[in-house]
N, C-alpha and C positions, 0 to 999 in steps of 0.2 A: 504493499499499501504505499509505504514511504517515499518507495523507487516512482511509483506511478505518479506522486504528487510534485517531488523533484523534476520528474519529467515533464510534466504540464507545468510547470512555472515554468522552464526554461523557453519553453514552446511558446508562452504568451508573453514574457519578456522579448523573444527574438520577434514576435510580430508586433509589438510595441514601437520596438526600436525601427521595423521595418517601415512601420505606418508612418514613425514621426518622420524619417528620411525621407519616403515617398512625399509626403506634405509638405518639406521644407523644398525638396526638389522640384516640387510643382511652382511652389512660390517663387523660387528663384527664376525659373522661366518665364513665369507670368507676374510679372512685378506689376504693382500698382501705377497706372500712366500719370504724370505729372501733367500740367497744362501749360501752354504756352501763354504768359502772361505779361510779356513785354513785348513791345515794338519798335522797330526800326526807327520808326518818326521819334522816338525819346532819346535815340541817337545821332539824330540828323541825317538820316538814310533815307532816302526813296527807294519804295521795294516794288517788286513785280512778283506779285502772288503764281505758282506754280504748282504743278501736279505733274506727277509722272510715274510710270510703274516702275517695280524692281525689274531687275535683266529677268528673272521668272515670268514675270506677269501675272504674278500670285496676288501681289497687292497694289494699292495706290498710294504714293508719299506725298506728302505734304513741303511745302518748303516756299524759299523767298529767294530771289535771284536779284542782286545789286550791281546795276551797270555803274561804271566808273566813269563820269563826267572827266575825268581827268586822265582817262587812257590817252598815250600819242598819237597825233593826228597821222592819218596814213599808215599806220602799225596795228596788227592783231594784240589785243591786250591777252594778258595769261588770264585764267580764271581759276581761282582758288576755292576748293571742295571741301566745307568744313563738314566734320563728321563726330557727334557727339559720343557721349560714355554713355555705360550701363546704368537702365533704367532713369535716363534724363529725357532732355528734346534738346531742337537746335540750339537753345537759350544758352546751354553750358552756364550756367549762371557763378558758378564759382570764378569764371574768368572777370567777368561775363565774356560771354563769345560776340556779341554785338559790340562791344566797344574796340575789341581786336578787329570786327570784321569793317569799322568806319574807320579804323588807322589804315586797313588793307586798300581799302576803295580810295581810299584820299591819295593813295601813293600810285593810283593809275591802274589797279587792280580790279577785275570782276570778283562778284563773291557768290556763290549758293551755298546757303545754307538748309537744313532739310532735316525731317525726325525720321528716325530708324521705324522698321515695321514695329507697331505695338508700343509706339511712343508717339508723345505729342499727338499733334492730329491728323497722323497715318494710319491707314487700315493695320491689319494684322491683331493675333492675339498670342503670338508666339515670340520670347527674345531669347536667341541662341547664341549669344556673346560671341560674335564673329562668323557664325557659318551661314546663314541667310541673309546676315548684314549686308556679307562682301558682296550679295547680288544686288542690296541696294544702293550701295555706292557706284557699282557698274552701272546701275540705273540711272543714276545722277550723270555720272561721265555721257553717258548717250546722250542725255537730254544735251547738254552742253554741246557736244559735236554737233548736234543735230539744229542748234538754236545760236550758239556763236563762236565762229571759228577763234582759233588761235589755240596757243598751249594749254594744258592743265596742269595744276600740282594739289596733290590733297595735303589735308591738313585735318588731323584727327585726336580728340583727345581720349588717353585712356581705352576703352573696348575702341571706340571711333579711329585710335592711330594702329592699335592690330588689325582691324579692317581694313583700313586703307594701304596696309601693307599687301594684306591680301589680294586687293583689287588690282593693283597696280603691277601684281605681278603676274596678273592675267592680261592685263590691258595696257599694251606697249605704247600708248599714243600718251600716254602719263610721264609728264619731262622729270618731274620731282614728287618726294613724299616727307612731310613734316610730322612727324607725331610728338605728344606731350604724355607722359608716362603711360606707355604703351605696355604689354606684356607681349613675350615672346613666343609663347606656347602655351594654349591653353590649360591642354591635360595635366604636365606639370604643374602649373601654376596653381591649378584648384587645387592639388593634391597637396600641395605646401601651404596655399593662405585660406582655403575653402573656410575655415572658421571664422575668419572677418567677416564675411557674405552669409552665413549659414546661424550665427552665434552661437554655436552648438560644439562641443568638445570633440576634438579630431579624433578622437576614439570613444566609440566605434562608428562614428556618424560620418567622416569625410569618404571612407573605403566603401560605407554602403551606398550614400550618395551616388557617387561616381560608379558604382556599380548599377544602380537605378536609374540614372538620368537618361543613357543611349537607349532603353529600352523603353522609357517612359515618352521620351521625345522621337527618337527615332533618328538621332545624330550623333555620332562619336565625336567626344572633345578633341580627340588628336587629330582631326581633320584641320584644326583649327591652328596652322604652323606658322608665325609670322618668320621666326627665324628660318625657316626653309624659304619663305617665300623672298627675303632680301638677297639669297642668292640671284633669282630670276629678276630681279630688279635692277642688279649691278649690270652696267658702270654707271647707270641712272644714278643722281644723288638723293639723302636721306639727310636730314637732320632730325636727330634725336635730341628731346629735352625730358628731362628728368629732375626731380628733386632726390638728392641723398638723403631727405628725411620722410620719404614717401612710405606710407605705413599699410598702403592697401597694396600698391604692386612694387615691390624692391625696385631700387634703380638699377639694378645688375641686370636686370631684363634688358634694359636699352642697351648698358655697357655691352652684353652680349652680344646684341644685334650689329653695332658699331664696330667692333672686333673682326666681323666676319670680312670685312673692306674696309678699314681706317682710311684708305689712300683717297678715297671717293666720299665716302660716309662721315657725317661730324656727329659730334656730342656736345651738348652743354648740359653740364649738372649743375645744377643750382642746391642751395643751402636751406634750410627752416621753411621750405615751401609747402611740404604735404603734398596729395596727389591731386595733381592736376592745379596746383597752387604756385606756378612759378610766375605765370605773367600776373596776378593779383598781386606778390609780394615785389616783382621788379618790372612793371608795364614798360617802361622805355627800355630799358635792357633787352625785352622778351621784342618788342615791336623791332628793334635793331636788329635782332638776329633773323625775324620771320622776314623782315625787307630785304636784309643783304643775300638771303638765301634764295628769295625770289628775284631778284635783280640778276642772278648769276645763270637762271632756267636759259 
């Protein structure tokens, strides 16, 4: 009888742990939407409302396009496509992204900002931390190619940075990429840092969640590999920006990608900025780095 009770207790505990892991995994891939509650006019920007399909044609994505009135006459201006982080919106309020967009537009570059699937005003109900979001960036690239001739540079924050690298690896017309606080490989990143997002103890929940997620959403995190993507982007330039005090995505992620091709890639490490906090802490230095990179494309 006692062994039966012990066995039943073990099974019950196991089912509870699996249930918690499944629930948290579902929550992480279905985060609550944030609203787009700031507008370009507040920053002196004139927007064009745009909607375009993801490359997969499965969702419609909502965004803004800013045509720079300062673009050089008789030349094709570069368009910068900005991509936000996990569970955020095009606003990327930690910066804020609209302030950075204003600085870029004022220097003669066009800017496109949009919400990923399952974010802001875009369609969709699943967040895959790069796997499907890559298709969203490719959709934005296609919109620019069809409407605004000229070079394209991708600028992404956190998940948006990693996703921009994945997209650039598949789209050879992208002239360069800037990432801020990007992760290099999703699977090992989650294995080492999932408690930051799940708020659960590493054991036993991290291996359980990672084992359940691929079956839950039909996507393997190992396919989100920005480290391999940078090899396919080379010799096109990449600027990696990261704070050494990032407690969400360690700066070693950016350093590892930069070390693949330091002859072409650039790395700017900041201090005391936190995750995607370098612009907020050093706005002028940040703008100078970004604008210098754009000027060399």
